[in-house]
N, C-alpha and C positions, 0 to 999 in steps of 0.2 A: 341348706337352702333359706336362700334369704327373703325371698317375696314371692308370690304365685297368685294366679286368677283363677279359681274355681268356678265350677258352675254346680249347681245344685238348686232343686225346686223351681227351676223356671227362671234364678236368676243367677248372677256373676257377683262374688266378693272377693277384694283383694285382701290377702290373707299374709300372714307373717306368724313364723313361730312364737310362741306363747300368747299369742293373741285369743281371747274370748268372743266371740260372736253368737249371735241368735240367727238362726236358720229356720227355713220352715220345717216343719217336724216331718221325721224318720224314724225308721224304725231300730230299735236297739234298746237296750237295759243304761242305767244310769251308770256311769263307771266303765262301760264295756268302751270298745274301739269302733271306728269306722274311716274306712276309705275311701277319699274321692277322686275317681280316677279321668274324670272331666277336667283335667289343667289346661285354659287356655294359654298361660303364659308363664314362663319360669324364670327366677332370676338367679343363679346358682356361680358364686365366686366371681360376680361381675360379667359372666355370659349372659345373655338374655336369649331364650328360648321361645320361638313364636309358633304357635298350632297352627295347623292348618286343616282341620278347626280346633285339634287336640294337640297335646305333645305326647309325642311316643316313649312309652316307658317312664316316664313320669307319676308320682301317684303322690299325694298328699294326708297325711294320717292325722285325725283327731281324736282326743277322748270325748266322750257325752258326759257334761256337767249335770243336766238338770233336762226333763221332759214336763214344761209346762205349760199353761196357757195364758196369754198375755192382757190387759185390763180392759173391762168392758166397755163396749161402744154403744152409742144409742143410733137404732138407723128410724129413723121417721121419716115417711111418707105422706104429703097431704097434694089434696087436690080440691082448689078452691071450686065454690059453687055444684060442688058434684057429692059433699057427705062421704067423702072419702078421705080416711087416717088409719094407716098402718102403724103402728108402733113396737118394733123388734130391738131386741141384744145380740151381741155376739162377742165372742172370747175366741181370738185366732190362736190354735194350736202351734207351740214352737218346741224348737229344741236347744239348748244353748252347748254350746262346743268348743272344748279349747283346742288350739293348733298346734302339733307336735311337731 
């Protein structure tokens, strides 16, 4: 497989073998395997297969490199003249995978 478009975590990603990718957190241990079976488009040996909505019989495998959380962002809400303010922080969890 030269190229594929996969869907995971409500998002779509263009992937190629050897590519490292940050995706929404999925279950699994570091060093483990994950299979993406929602393949929307696949290019293999110059032939393009377009799914409706998924390509039948095509799966993309990946190795889980890291389970981590992104840098902290600050969420600040403020309403003028109402004495209302809220300050919160958030760190989004993610999974780093390498496409095989």
